[in-house]
C-alpha positions in Angstrom: 1.2 -0.1 25.8 0.7 -3.8 25.3 2.1 -6.6 27.4 5.6 -7.4 26.4 7.2 -10.8 26.8 9.9 -9.3 29.1 6.9 -8.2 31.4 5.1 -11.4 30.9 7.8 -13.5 32.3 7.3 -11.7 35.7 3.6 -12.4 35.8 3.1 -16.0 36.7 5.2 -18.2 39.0 6.2 -20.8 36.3 7.2 -18.0 34.0 9.3 -16.3 37.0 11.3 -19.5 37.2 11.7 -19.9 33.8 15.2 -19.5 31.5 15.5 -17.6 28.5 18.0 -19.6 26.4 18.2 -17.6 23.5 16.7 -14.7 21.5 16.8 -12.4 24.6 16.9 -9.1 22.2 13.3 -10.1 21.2 11.7 -10.0 24.8 10.2 -6.5 24.3 7.9 -7.8 21.7 4.3 -7.4 22.6 2.2 -10.6 23.5 -1.4 -10.3 22.0 -2.5 -14.2 22.9 -0.9 -17.5 24.3 -1.5 -20.6 22.3 -0.4 -24.4 23.0 1.2 -26.7 20.5 -0.8 -29.9 20.6 -0.8 -31.0 17.1 2.4 -31.5 14.5 1.1 -29.1 11.9 0.9 -26.1 14.5 1.9 -23.5 11.8 -1.7 -23.6 10.5 -3.1 -22.8 13.8 -0.9 -19.9 15.1 -1.4 -16.1 14.6 1.2 -13.2 14.7 1.7 -11.7 18.3 1.3 -15.2 20.0 3.4 -16.9 22.5 3.4 -20.7 21.8 3.9 -23.1 25.0 4.5 -26.7 24.4 6.2 -30.0 25.6 7.3 -30.6 21.9 5.4 -34.0 22.3 4.0 -33.7 18.8 7.6 -33.4 17.0 9.4 -35.6 19.8 10.5 -38.1 17.0 10.7 -35.5 14.1 14.2 -34.1 14.1 13.8 -32.3 10.7 10.8 -30.5 12.0 12.5 -29.7 15.3 15.3 -28.0 13.3 13.0 -25.8 11.2 10.3 -25.0 14.0 12.0 -21.9 15.3 12.7 -20.3 11.9 9.1 -21.1 10.7 7.5 -19.6 14.0 9.7 -16.3 13.7 8.4 -16.2 10.1 4.8 -16.4 11.2 5.4 -13.5 13.4 5.1 -15.3 16.7 6.6 -13.5 19.7 8.4 -16.5 21.5 8.4 -20.1 22.1 8.1 -21.8 25.9 9.0 -25.2 26.2 8.7 -27.7 29.1 11.6 -30.2 28.8 12.0 -33.6 30.4 8.4 -34.7 29.8 9.0 -36.1 26.4 12.6 -34.8 25.3 15.8 -34.8 27.5 16.9 -31.5 26.5 16.2 -28.7 23.9 17.9 -29.2 20.8 21.1 -26.9 20.1 20.1 -26.3 16.6 16.7 -24.6 18.1 18.7 -22.4 20.5 21.1 -21.5 17.5 18.3 -20.4 15.1 16.5 -18.6 18.2 19.5 -16.7 18.8 20.3 -15.7 15.2 16.7 -14.6 14.8 16.4 -12.8 18.1 13.3 -15.0 18.8 12.9 -15.8 22.4 13.2 -19.4 23.4 12.2 -20.0 26.8 12.9 -23.2 29.0 9.9 -23.6 31.5 10.3 -25.7 34.9 9.5 -29.2 34.7 5.9 -30.5 35.1 4.3 -27.2 34.6 0.6 -26.9 34.1 -0.1 -24.7 31.0 -3.3 -23.2 32.5 -1.1 -21.7 35.1 0.6 -19.6 32.3 -2.3 -19.1 30.2 -4.6 -17.7 32.7 -2.7 -14.8 34.2 -1.3 -13.8 30.8 -4.8 -13.8 29.2 -6.3 -12.1 32.1 -3.5 -9.4 31.7 -4.0 -8.8 28.0 -7.7 -8.5 28.4 -7.2 -5.8 31.2 -4.8 -4.1 28.9 -7.2 -4.3 25.9 -10.1 -3.3 27.8 -8.2 -0.1 29.1 -7.1 0.7 25.6 -10.6 0.6 24.4 -11.8 2.8 27.2 -9.1 5.4 26.5 -9.9 5.2 22.8 -13.6 5.8 23.4 -12.4 8.7 25.9 -10.3 10.2 23.1 -12.9 9.9 20.4 -15.4 11.7 22.6 -12.7 14.5 23.3 -12.4 14.8 19.4 -16.0 14.7 18.8 -16.5 17.6 21.6 -13.9 19.5 19.9 -15.5 19.3 16.5 -18.8 20.1 17.9 -17.5 23.0 19.6 -16.2 24.4 16.3 -12.6 23.4 17.2 -9.8 24.5 14.7 -7.1 22.2 13.0 -4.7 23.7 15.6 -7.0 22.4 18.2 -7.3 18.9 16.6 -3.2 18.9 16.4 -2.9 19.9 19.9 -5.2 17.1 21.3 -3.2 14.7 19.0 0.1 16.3 20.3 -1.1 15.9 23.8 -1.9 12.2 23.3 1.4 11.3 21.6 3.8 13.5 23.2 5.0 14.8 19.8 4.7 17.8 17.9 2.0 17.6 15.3 1.1 19.4 11.9 -1.9 19.0 9.8 -1.6 20.0 6.1 -3.9 19.7 3.1 -2.9 17.8 -0.1 -1.5 21.0 -1.5 0.8 21.1 1.4 -0.8 24.0 3.0 -0.7 24.3 6.7 -4.0 23.9 8.2 -3.2 23.6 11.8 -0.3 22.8 14.3 0.2 21.8 17.8 2.0 24.6 20.1 5.2 22.8 20.2 5.4 22.3 16.5 7.2 25.8 15.5 10.6 24.7 16.9 10.7 21.5 15.1 9.4 22.2 11.8 9.2 26.0 11.5 12.2 26.3 9.2 10.1 23.9 6.6 7.2 26.4 6.4 6.9 29.5 4.0 4.2 32.2 3.8 2.6 33.7 1.0 1.2 37.2 0.7 -2.0 36.3 1.9 -0.4 35.1 5.3 -1.0 31.3 4.5 1.9 28.9 5.5 3.0 26.1 3.2 5.5 23.2 3.6 8.4 24.9 1.4 10.8 23.6 -0.9 13.1 22.7 2.0 10.4 20.1 2.9 11.8 16.9 1.1 10.7 13.9 3.0 12.5 10.5 2.3 10.1 7.5 2.9 11.9 5.0 5.0 9.2 2.5 5.6 5.4 1.8 5.9 3.5 1.0 9.0 2.1 -2.5 9.7 -0.7 -1.2 11.7 -2.3 0.9 9.3 -1.8 3.5 6.3 0.9 5.9 7.8 4.5 6.1 6.2 7.6 6.6 8.1 9.6 9.4 6.7 13.0 11.3 7.4 13.2 14.9 6.8 16.7 16.4 7.0 17.5 13.6 9.4 14.2 14.4 11.6 12.0 11.3 11.9 8.3 11.8 11.1 5.2 9.9 10.7 2.8 10.7 8.1 -0.8 9.4 8.6 -3.3 10.2 5.5 -6.5 12.1 6.0 -9.0 10.5 3.9 -12.7 10.7 3.0 -13.9 7.6 1.1 -11.4 7.2 -1.7 -10.3 11.0 -1.6 -6.8 11.9 0.0 -7.5 15.2 1.6 -4.1 15.8 3.5 -1.8 14.3 6.1 -1.1 14.5 9.8 2.6 14.8 10.4 4.0 13.6 13.8 7.7 14.4 14.4 10.2 12.9 16.6 11.9 9.7 17.3 9.0 7.0 17.9 9.2 3.8 19.9 8.8 0.5 18.1 6.3 -0.9 18.1 4.3 2.2 18.4 2.1 2.4 21.5 -1.7 1.8 20.8 -2.6 4.9 22.3 -0.6 6.7 19.7 -1.9 4.7 17.0 -5.4 5.6 18.2 -4.6 9.2 18.5 -3.7 9.3 14.9 -6.5 7.1 13.7 -9.2 9.4 15.4 -7.2 12.5 14.6 -7.3 11.7 10.9 -10.9 10.9 11.3 -12.2 14.2 12.7 -9.7 16.2 10.6 -11.4 14.6 7.6 -14.8 15.6 9.0 -13.6 19.2 9.6 -12.3 19.3 5.9 -15.5 18.0 4.4 -17.4 20.6 6.4 -15.1 23.3 5.1 -15.2 21.9 1.7 -19.2 22.0 1.7 -19.0 25.8 2.9 -16.3 26.5 0.2 -18.7 24.9 -2.6 -21.6 27.1 -1.2 -19.2 30.1 -1.4 -18.1 28.8 -4.9 -21.7 29.0 -6.2 -21.8 32.6 -5.5 -18.5 33.2 -7.0 -20.0 31.5 -10.0 -23.0 33.9 -10.0 -20.6 36.6 -10.1 -18.5 35.2 -13.0 -21.8 34.3 -14.8 -22.9 38.0 -14.4 -19.7 39.4 -15.7 -19.9 37.4 -18.9 -23.4 37.9 -19.5 -24.7 40.2 -22.5 -28.0 40.8 -20.5 -28.7 44.6 -19.4 -27.6 45.1 -15.8 -26.0 41.7 -15.5 -22.6 43.3 -14.7 -24.0 45.7 -12.2 -25.8 42.9 -10.3 -22.3 40.9 -10.4 -20.5 44.0 -9.1 -23.1 44.3 -6.1 -22.9 40.5 -5.3 -19.1 40.8 -5.2 -19.4 43.7 -2.9 -21.5 41.9 -0.4 -19.0 38.9 -0.6 -16.0 41.5 0.0 -14.9 40.6 -3.3 -13.1 43.6 -4.9 -13.3 44.1 -8.9 -11.8 47.5 -9.2 -10.7 48.6 -13.0 -8.3 48.6 -14.6 -7.6 45.0 -14.7 -6.3 42.2 -17.0 -7.9 38.7 -17.4 -5.9 35.7 -17.3 -6.7 32.1 -18.2 -4.5 29.5 -16.7 -5.0 25.8 -18.1 -2.9 22.6 -18.2 -0.8 21.8 -21.3 -3.2 19.1 -22.5 -5.8 19.0 -25.3 -9.3 19.7 -24.1 -10.2 16.0 -25.0 -7.6 14.6 -22.9 -8.3 17.0 -19.9 -12.0 15.5 -20.0 -10.5 11.8 -20.3 -8.9 12.4 -17.1 -11.5 13.4 -14.9 -12.1 9.9 -13.3 -8.2 9.2 -12.9 -5.2 10.1 -10.5 -4.1 12.6 -13.0 -7.1 14.7 -12.4 -5.8 15.4 -8.9 -2.5 16.3 -10.4 -4.1 19.1 -12.7 -5.8 20.1 -9.5 -2.5 20.7 -7.9 -1.0 22.5 -10.9 -4.1 25.1 -10.8 -3.6 25.3 -7.1 0.1 26.1 -7.4 -0.7 28.7 -10.2 -3.2 30.3 -7.8 -0.9 30.4 -5.0 1.9 32.1 -7.0 -0.4 34.5 -8.8 -1.7 35.8 -5.5 2.1 36.3 -4.3 2.2 38.4 -7.5 -0.9 40.2 -6.9 -2.8 39.8 -3.6 -5.8 41.5 -4.9 -6.3 39.0 -7.7 -9.8 37.1 -7.7 -10.1 33.6 -9.0 -12.8 31.6 -10.4 -12.6 27.7 -11.1 -14.0 26.8 -14.6 -13.6 23.1 -15.2 -9.9 22.6 -15.7 -9.4 26.0 -16.1 -8.6 29.0 -13.6 -9.8 32.4 -14.7 -8.0 35.3 -12.9 -9.3 39.0 -12.4 -5.9 40.7 -12.2 -6.5 44.3 -11.0 -3.6 47.1 -11.8 -3.1 49.6 -9.3 -0.5 52.3 -9.0 2.4 52.2 -11.4 1.3 49.8 -14.1 3.6 47.2 -15.2 4.5 46.8 -19.0 3.0 44.1 -20.8 6.6 42.5 -21.1 6.9 42.9 -17.3 3.8 41.2 -16.7 4.5 38.4 -19.1 7.8 38.1 -17.5 6.3 37.6 -14.1 3.5 35.1 -15.3 6.1 33.3 -16.9 8.1 32.7 -13.7 4.6 31.4 -12.3 4.5 28.8 -14.9 8.1 27.6 -14.4 7.4 27.2 -10.9 4.3 25.2 -11.2 6.5 22.9 -13.7 9.1 22.7 -11.2 6.9 21.4 -8.2 4.4 19.5 -10.3 6.3 18.4 -13.5 3.4 16.0 -14.4 1.2 19.0 -15.6 2.8 22.0 -16.7 0.4 25.0 -17.3 0.1 27.9 -19.8 -1.5 31.3 -19.4 -3.5 33.5 -21.9 -3.4 37.2 -21.1 -5.9 39.8 -22.0 -5.1 43.3 -22.9 -5.7 46.1 -20.2 -9.4 46.4 -19.6 -10.5 50.1 -18.6 -14.0 49.2 -17.1 -15.7 46.2 -15.6 -18.1 46.1 -18.3 -15.3 45.1 -20.5 -14.7 41.7 -18.7 -16.5 39.6 -21.1 -14.4 40.9 -24.0 -11.1 40.7 -21.8 -12.0 37.1 -21.1 -12.6 36.1 -24.6 -9.2 37.7 -25.6 -7.5 35.6 -23.0 -9.0 32.4 -23.9 -8.1 33.3 -27.5 -4.5 34.1 -26.5 -4.3 30.7 -24.7 -6.0 28.6 -27.4 -4.3 30.1 -30.5 -1.1 31.1 -29.2 -0.1 27.7 -28.0 -0.8 26.7 -31.5 1.5 29.3 -32.9 4.0 28.2 -30.7 4.0 24.7 -31.8 2.4 23.3 -28.8 5.1 24.6 -26.4 4.4 24.1 -22.8 4.6 26.7 -20.0 3.9 29.6 -22.3 2.3 33.0 -21.5 0.8 34.4 -24.4 -0.4 38.1 -24.4 -3.5 38.9 -26.7 -1.3 41.8 -28.4 1.2 39.2 -29.3 -1.4 37.2 -31.7 -1.2 39.9 -34.3 -3.5 39.1 -37.3 -4.4 35.8 -35.8 -6.9 37.6 -33.7 -9.2 37.6 -36.6 -9.5 33.7 -36.5 -11.1 32.8 -33.5 -14.5 31.3 -34.4 -15.6 28.1 -36.0 -16.7 29.9 -39.0 -13.5 31.8 -39.5 -11.5 28.5 -39.2 -13.5 26.9 -41.8 -12.5 29.9 -44.2 -8.9 29.6 -43.0 -9.0 25.9 -44.4 -10.4 26.8 -47.5 -8.0 29.6 -47.9 -5.0 27.4 -47.1 -6.2 24.4 -49.4 -6.4 27.2 -52.3 -2.8 28.4 -51.8 -1.2 25.3 -50.6 -3.1 22.4 -51.7 -0.9 21.3 -54.7 2.2 21.6 -52.3 0.4 19.7 -49.3 -0.5 16.9 -51.8 2.9 16.4 -53.3 4.9 16.9 -49.9 3.9 13.6 -47.9 6.8 13.8 -45.4 6.8 17.8 -45.3 10.3 18.3 -46.5 9.2 20.8 -49.2 7.2 22.7 -46.7 9.9 23.2 -44.2 12.2 24.2 -47.1 9.6 26.8 -48.3 9.3 28.4 -44.7 13.2 28.4 -44.5 13.6 29.9 -47.9 11.2 32.7 -47.0 12.8 33.3 -43.6 16.3 33.4 -45.1 15.2 36.3 -47.5 14.9 33.9 -50.5 18.5 33.4 -50.3 19.4 29.9 -51.6 22.6 29.6 -50.1 21.7 30.6 -46.7 18.6 28.4 -46.8 20.9 25.1 -47.6 23.1 26.2 -44.6 20.1 26.6 -42.2 18.6 23.1 -43.2 22.0 21.3 -43.4 21.7 20.1 -47.0 23.7 20.4 -50.0 23.2 23.7 -52.2 22.4 21.4 -55.2 19.7 19.8 -53.1 18.1 23.0 -52.0 18.1 24.2 -55.5 16.3 20.9 -56.6 13.8 21.6 -54.1 13.2 25.1 -55.1 12.6 24.0 -58.5 10.0 21.9 -57.6 8.4 24.5 -55.3 8.3 26.9 -58.3 6.5 24.2 -60.4 3.9 23.6 -57.7 3.3 27.4 -56.6 3.6 29.0 -59.6 4.3 32.9 -59.5 4.3 33.1 -55.7 8.1 34.0 -55.3 7.9 36.9 -58.0 4.6 38.4 -57.7 4.4 40.6 -54.6 0.8 39.8 -53.8 1.1 36.1 -54.5 4.0 36.1 -52.0 1.9 37.9 -49.5 -0.9 35.4 -50.0 1.6 32.5 -49.6 3.2 33.8 -46.4 -0.2 34.3 -44.9 -1.3 30.9 -45.7 2.1 29.4 -44.0 1.3 31.4 -40.9 -2.3 30.1 -40.7 -1.6 26.5 -41.6 -0.6 25.8 -37.9 -4.3 26.6 -36.8 -5.5 23.3 -38.9 -3.0 21.1 -37.7 -3.7 21.1 -33.8 -5.5 17.5 -33.9 
């Protein structure tokens, strides 16, 4: 803890005989240095945290400057003003006393004929001793943290060391709000905010809704309140990457003691080192995981069997039967790539992490691969097989939870049919991708969708680029005259509605909310453009097929 002005008044003989005229509530401010006022433009030479001592000689004949001096010093962040009267002024002006009391800015009257060196020397000596002691404590604490890391200490060990240093319960969480470690006394304080998934990992649940009440002046920490409980959140960073937070709970003194600040800062540093270490290990593991995925998707002989053996070595179970699911953000591919260097990329990562978390709750044996901005899921089926409808409904709930927790980037899921053997993985993967890409088109770019391959119907035939080129030619042949004439889409909408209503003109007018004669006029134009499509069965089938395929060409 630094030297407070209240303590400073007890150190030196002149200060012990001093009188606090006003601003007594500010005596607990920390004195970081002592300065002397020798020039009228003193405001250019002072720094926050200083105690200013003066005879007021530079301002003896400037009443307006004397009146403004206290407010300006308080605004600069000084801890107080100590004045020796009688030398150059008869008494301290009443306007200064009133301003000091109003601003809780300590205004101190020193004894007459005081030598400033008798004040500066003992205070500076004590400040330097305190700073040297704090430096020794900081170095000792840093060595403890580094020793802990070198011994392979866990995040809970880091949290425990921080908690011992600050005297408060501590949690360490990653950027997905997953609990990495906590001090031994943290359960009673924040256990009610934690939820566990089926894999046993703990997260800050929906009950954790922090309200930011301020920012620290001494660093990047935020002051929070969570259901009335005070908390400091100190970020864990590596370069520009936000890796997580240290959460310290409980009422905190103000200003925060330097020992607690140092503990948080050192703790954040070693937690970042630990996270980067685990990140490197995870990347190595991910490389092996990617080899498994490449083998499963390969058409080379023996590749699937090699992938299965590698998975067994890594204790990854790939037991059939299974579905493959592909999870992706509800963004066009070109926009996903454009976001790679922006903060939104982190938001996409959060959505995919949430999807992984809730799918694992749904099926703890699911296996995951990250492929760019997509998540590939091996979804094994054991025991009673859920129907396609049940599985779609469950995955839809996953999408809804992701949208609730991270509304900036919802996700959709493509689902393959049930695959009986591991050798069918590549086929199931292609089906899941096709479900995702074509299904979202058919559903008019809806968000948070789950599309099963079986529900695509005849659209399964149109996945390749060559097929889509044929679709374009087909739609142009059938609908070309209509598309060229119908610049605002009114006739196309009328055509769709007319066919949906069983070619009943009255119901068509009602569905479109237009007058019957308007609908009849539009139908007459459609008959002129499309010829016998409404009367010849094969022509009508061709027309309906073209209408259903048209969205595939309008995805932009």
